[in-house]
N, C-alpha and C positions, 0 to 999 in steps of 0.2 A: 224732778227728773229723769222718772221712771215713765213719764207720757211718751208715746210713738215709737214704743218698743218693738212691737208687733207691727212690722213694716211689709205689706203687701207687692210682691214682684210683679203680678197680674190685679190690675187696680180691682177693687170690689165694683166700684161706680160702673166700670168695662163689662164685669163677670153679671152684673144684674140682667144685662140684654137677654141669658139665656136661663135665665129662669122659667123652670118647667110652669106650660098655661095651665097645666092641669093638677096645678096644686092646693088642695082641698081650703078652703078660707078660713080653717081651723088651725093650719099649719103656716110657718113664717116662709116663706117662698124660697125655694131650693133649686139648683142646677143638678147635672147628674156627669160625677168624675169620673175617667176609667181610668185604670193602668194605660201605660199605652200599648198595652198588647190586644187591649179591647176586655180584658177580665175584670174583675172587683169592682162593677160598679156602686158608686154611694151618692147617695143624694143630699147634698151638704148644702147649708146655708151661704154663699158668696164670703161671708166675715171669716169665716173656717178654713178655708182653702188656700192655700198658695203664696203663703207667706212664710217669713224666718223673724228673727229676732234682729234687730239693727242690722238690717242687710245693706242701708244706704247710712247707717249715723257715722261721723266722721270724729273719731276717736283722736281729741285735743291733747298738745303735751301736756297739759293739766290734769288729764283725766276726764274735762269734760263734755259733753256731748255737742255737737254742731248737727244741726237737724236740717244746714241748708238744701242739701238734698232730696230728702223727705219731702217737706216743704215746696221746691221748687216742682218736683214731679208732680204734687197732688195739685198745685196749680194750674196745670198742664191736662192732669185727667180732668178738670172740673171744666175748662175750656173746648175741651174734645166732645165732653156728653153734652155741653150746650150746641155744639155745632152737630153731634148727631139725631139730639131732639128736634132741635130745631130747621134745619135744612136737610142734611141725608136724608133723614123716614121721609120727607116731603118731596124729595126729588129736586131740590132747590139747587140752581145755579151756584155755586162757592166764588166768593170774593178771593182775590189773590190773597189778602191777608190771611184768608180760613183756609185755603189751599195750603199755605206754608203753615200754619198750627196744624193742620192735619199730619205734613209729612213732619212735624217736629215731632208728633203724639206717635208716629210710626218709627219713627229713630229711635226714641224712647225706650217702645216694645220691642225693638230689635235689639237693644244694646243691655237692657239690666235685670235681662233674666239670669237665673242660675246655670242655663246652659253656658251663656257667653262668658260669666264669671268663672265657672269650672275650667272651659276653653281657657282663659288667659293664665288663672293659676296654674295651669300646666306648662305653659309658656316661661313665665317667671319661674315659675319651679326649677326648671332644667335649667332654664341660666344660672339661678340659683346654684347649684351642685356644683356647676361647672366654674362658677367664681369661686366657691370653698374648695374645688380639689386645686383650682390656680394658688388658691391664698395657702393650703395646706403645704404644696409641693414649694412653695417659694421658704414658707417658713423651715424645712427641713434640709432644703438646697446649698450647696457649697457654694462657696463666693466665685468660682469660677462658671457653676452651671449659673448662676444668677445675672454672672458677665455677657455669657452668652446669650440668655433667653433677652435681655435688654438690650442685646444691637440687632433686637430680631425688629423690623419696622412694624410699626402699631399707631394705623391714623387714629384708631379710637382713644390712644393715652394723650392726642394731644388737642383732643377735641374739648371744648368748654362746658359741651353736653354731654359728655360721657357718665355714663351711670355709675354710681358705685356700687358696691354689696350692700350697702344698708338701703341706698334707694330704691335696690332690685326687692329686697326683705319686704320693704313696705310695701312695695306694688304688688307685693304676692300674696300681702298680710291682709292688706284693705283693696282689693283689686278693682272692684266697682266704685267706692271712694275717691279712688284717686284718678279714674279713666274716662269714668261716665260721661261728665261734661265735656271733656276733649272729643271722646267719638261722637258723641250724639254734635257737637258743632261741627263735625266732620263728615257727616252720612247726612244731615239733614240738607247741606247745599245740592248734593248730590238727587238728594227724591226732588227737591224742587222744582230741578229742570226736566224730572218725567212728565208723561202725559198722564192726567189723574182719570179714573174709570172708577166708577162705582158701580157694583155688577148687583142685579137684584135677582134673586132667588125664585122660582115657581111657587105658588101657593103650596104644593104639597111636597115640598122638600125643602132641606135648611142647610146652613152651613155651621161647620165645626168651628170650634176655638181650641186651645192647648195653653200650655205652660210656656211655650217657645213659641207664639203665632204670629208674628211678622215674618214671612219666607223670601229669602233671595235665591231666586232659582232662574238657570239658564238653560231655554231648551236647545239651545246647539253644545251645551256642554261635553254629553258624549261623545260628539264627533273630535273632542279633543284630546289629546293624552292625556293620560291618567295623571300627571304632574300639574297640568294646566287644566282641571275639569272643575275647579272651586271657581263658582262665580264670582263676577267683578265688576264693579262699576262703570268701567271701561266698556263693556263686550253689547255688543248694539242690540243685543236681543235679552237683555236682563230683564225678568219681571221683579216686583215685590208686592205682595200680598200680605192684607190683614183682613180677616173677620171683622167688622165692626156690630154685627149682631148676626141672629139667626137666619135674617133678612137681607145682607146686605157682606158684600166683601169690597176692601178696597183694590183696587189694581192699577199700580205703576205700570209704565214701559214708555220703550223710545218708539212704538210704533205707529203711533198718532191717534191710538185709540182711548177717547176720551169721553166723559159726559156719564150720563147713567143708562146703563146697557142691561136689557132683559138677558140673562142666561135660562139655556135649558137643564133639565135635570142629569144630561151626560156631564155637561161644564159643570153641574155642582159639582158631582160626583169625583171628578178628577182633581175639582180643586180642595175638596176634604181628603181627600188620598196624598193630597202633595202637604195641606197640611197636620194629618195625623202621621206620616212619615216623618216629618220634622219637629213632631213633639220630643219632649227630653223625656219625662217622667211619666205626663198624663195627658188626658185631651176631653175636653167638655161638649156635653151637647145638651139641649132643653128638651130630652127624651132619654126614656131609659130605653135605647136601643143601638143597635151596631149597624153597618151593612160590610157586607164581604171585600167589597171593591177597595175600601176604606186600607184593606191590609192586603192588597195584589200587588206582587210587587212586579207584574208586568214581565214582558218578555225586551230583549237587545234590539234594540233598532238596527235595520238592515245597513245605514250608515254610520257605527259606530265606529271608531277608531279601532278598536282591537280586531273590527269583521274588512274593515277597508287596508289595516295595514297590516295580515294575517302574518306575514316573515318579521317583522318588528316584533310583534306581539309573540311571537314564537321566542323570539331573541332576549325580552326581557322577563320571562316568565323564568320563576327559580326553577335551577335542577330539581 
């Protein structure tokens, strides 16, 4: 029953592509892992990083451990590595089924991380706190106060799908175990409808990866008010990137860009900057080096919402 407790949220098989080519033959292969700010470089075997205990284990009512998610993710990882090894590496055209598997792997890499888990745990935790406050108020309220509260229309109370406090507590405690399958089944169809491009880096530079490597990015996001700035699947210029080796990156888009594309150093630097800025706690290189451009926040574009709506921007600033 103690097997499979050490569960990698970034697969070992995926990370092995970033092993340092200059590793001495007498040493076990290693990657270079940096803190998100570029400090504390450490050379580590892929097996020894980016894992948690029972991260995907479903705890059953009898206390047993259900490993269906862990085994399902492992199967998907194996299929991705086979495609990377036999198809992507040699710039071979993907069949529709292979493209779907690649998108499913990207969806998993987007959903399975501590960054995603912690985001949703915060949401469920906030809701759980409000439900607890309401329950405590109901416990101490007078009969008259309860009657007034019950007269307020509440569409959720009539819904069969309304979540109980216990439901929310379970979602908060086992977020990925309960949400990962539905998140992946929701996101994968959006990805499958996008154009798949594989970007090839020049020989003299390489792609990074991170502990949060699948990035959703909208180049037009800065043009919208802050409340609507988060990237969404419906936006026409939405992009999804995932480094798949130091030499290649998957680039999903709606602009008709597909196939294998060679990119220059400037493009690799910009995409590495994107990867590094979306890292949660750490990023990974195949060399013990960093590039200042990865940490450059850039300048505010002239067509940003703040610059094109200066009067509204002033009105929304706190006093």
